[in-house]
N, C-alpha and C positions, 0 to 999 in steps of 0.2 A: 240677528247679531250673535256672534259666537261668544260663549261664556269665557270669562277670563280664568282659565284653569290654573294658570300660574299664581294668580292672586288668591285662588281658593286653596292651593297647596302650600304656598310660601308667603311669609310676610314680605311685603315689598316696601321700598322707600323711593320716593321720587326726588330727583335732584334737579333744581332749576339751573344750577351751575353747569351741569353736564348735559342737561336736556335728555336725561335717561332715567329709567326706572331700574332699581337694583334689588337683588334678592340673593339669598344663599340657597344652593340646591341641597339635595339630601346628603351629599358628601361634604357639604360646607364650603363649596367653591363659590366665589363671588361671580354672579351673572348679571347681565344688564340687557336692556332693550331700549330703543329710542322711545321717547315719550312725545305723543302728539300734542298740539296746542290745547286740545280739549282735556288733557290729563290722562287719556287712555295710553297704554303702552302698546307698541307694535311688536308683539311677542313672536311674530313670524321672522323678525330680524334679530332675535336674541343672540348673545355671545357670552363667552367667558372673558372676564376682565383680564385674566392671566394671559390671554392670547392677543391682547392689544399690542400692536407693534409700533405705534407712533405716539409714545408717551410724551415726547417733547411738546406735543400739542396741548397736553394737560398743563394748565398754568399752575395749579395748586394741588400737588399730590396729597397734601395734608387733608384736603377736603375729601379725597377718595378714601384715605385711611379712616377719617371720621365716619364715613358711611359704613365701611366694613366693621368698625368697632361697634357702631350702633346696632347693626344687624346681628353680630355675634352676641352682644350683651342681651338683646331681646330673645334670641334663640336659647341662650343659657337660662334666662329667667323662665321662659315657657317650659323648658325641660324640667326645671326644679319644681314648678307648680304642678306638674303631672306626676311627680313622685309621691 
């Protein structure tokens, strides 16, 4: 089983609403990958959320913004704790 390097490098957040795992990369860009039924993420299929082209399929953009806000807040908290 290959190690989840993404989970070791970045804080991830799983969303049942989207069926995806989300994280911020080193540049702060929102990334995602499909989440398998067992909870593992398919990091071979990761993408940048900013490159999503079919946003009309997303029923609730508010949930996507909530995910982004949560990840940004945790990233800021972690940065402040290391200062």
